[in-house]
C-alpha positions, 0 to 999 in steps of 0.5 A, spaced: 237 853 137 236 860 134 241 865 132 247 864 128 252 869 128 258 866 131 255 861 136 260 856 137 258 849 141 263 844 143 261 837 139 261 834 146 255 839 149 248 837 149 244 843 147 236 840 147 231 842 143 228 849 144 234 852 147 236 859 145 243 862 144 245 869 143 250 871 137 257 870 140 256 865 145 260 859 146 258 853 149 264 848 152 265 841 152 260 836 156 255 842 158 248 840 158 243 845 157 236 843 158 230 845 154 227 852 154 233 855 157 235 862 154 242 864 154 244 871 151 249 874 147 257 874 148 256 869 153 261 863 155 258 857 159 264 853 161 265 845 161 261 840 165 256 846 167 249 844 167 243 849 166 236 847 167 229 847 164 227 854 162 233 858 166 234 865 163 241 867 162 243 875 160 248 878 155 255 878 157 255 872 162 261 868 164 259 861 167 266 857 169 267 850 169 262 845 173 257 850 175 250 847 177 244 852 175 238 849 177 230 850 175 228 857 177 234 861 176 235 868 172 242 871 171 242 878 169 247 881 164 255 882 166 255 876 171 260 872 173 259 865 176 265 862 178 267 854 178 263 849 182 258 854 184 251 851 186 244 854 185 238 850 189 231 851 189 228 847 194 228 848 202 226 841 204 227 836 198 226 829 199 228 823 194 221 820 194 214 823 192 209 825 198 206 818 198 213 815 198 210 810 192 216 813 187 221 818 186 219 825 186 219 828 180 225 832 177 221 837 173 219 844 177 213 844 181 209 849 185 214 848 191 220 850 186 223 857 188 226 862 184 233 865 184 235 872 181 242 874 180 241 881 178 246 885 173 253 885 174 254 880 180 260 876 181 259 869 185 266 866 187 268 859 186 265 853 190 259 858 193 252 855 194 246 859 193 240 858 197 233 857 194 228 863 193 234 868 194 235 875 190 243 877 189 243 885 188 246 888 182 254 888 183 254 884 189 260 880 190 259 873 193 266 870 196 269 864 194 266 858 198 260 862 201 253 859 203 248 864 201 241 863 205 238 870 205 238 876 200 244 880 198 243 888 198 246 891 191 254 892 191 255 888 198 261 884 199 259 877 203 263 872 205 262 865 210 257 860 212 252 863 213 254 869 208 254 875 212 256 882 209 263 885 210 263 891 206 261 894 199 264 894 192 264 898 186 261 896 179 268 895 177 269 890 183 274 894 187 272 895 194 269 901 196 269 900 204 271 894 208 268 892 215 272 894 221 271 892 228 263 891 227 262 898 223 264 900 216 268 905 213 262 907 208 257 913 211 250 912 209 248 919 205 255 921 204 259 920 197 264 915 196 268 914 190 272 908 187 279 909 187 280 904 181 275 907 176 272 914 179 265 912 179 261 916 185 256 913 189 251 915 195 248 909 199 242 911 202 241 905 206 244 898 205 243 896 198 240 902 196 244 906 191 240 913 190 246 916 186 251 913 182 256 916 176 257 910 171 
């Protein structure tokens, strides 16, 4: 581990050699963080969470209990990963190797796909994130959702498979919710958050051309 300012690791946690923890980060009981992983400053990694080899977790990230973060996942700053979220990294997994002579390796391979969780994303409890996916900045994934495609920035998605039902502010307040197969949000027209007064102009789904933060 590197960094020493107010880092706290529960005695039952396993933090392997080569892991980097940022100052102010707390690692709770029965967590397992594999070699080469990097966790930024002021993060919380909840009990019984697993973080695989070489994963990158940004600053000010909340990871709740029993989250599975597989190899190839990068999580940006200010993200919230709720309890029992599962990431995946292989579209066609098998237990056996190519020749069916032994178990397939658990190490990352050329077929391991990368997933990117951009700044400010919230993933609800029990959601499953498919392999090779990008979750756009400040998007929100509803609890229990199964995400099989990229999610545009500021989108609110729910269901199995997950689909967009609206748009959310950086603070989490809905900006527009789908009604009768159309949304209240008009592309190119400014929209303001009732909660924090941030203003946005969406040029197209996932593309915010201006916003006042």
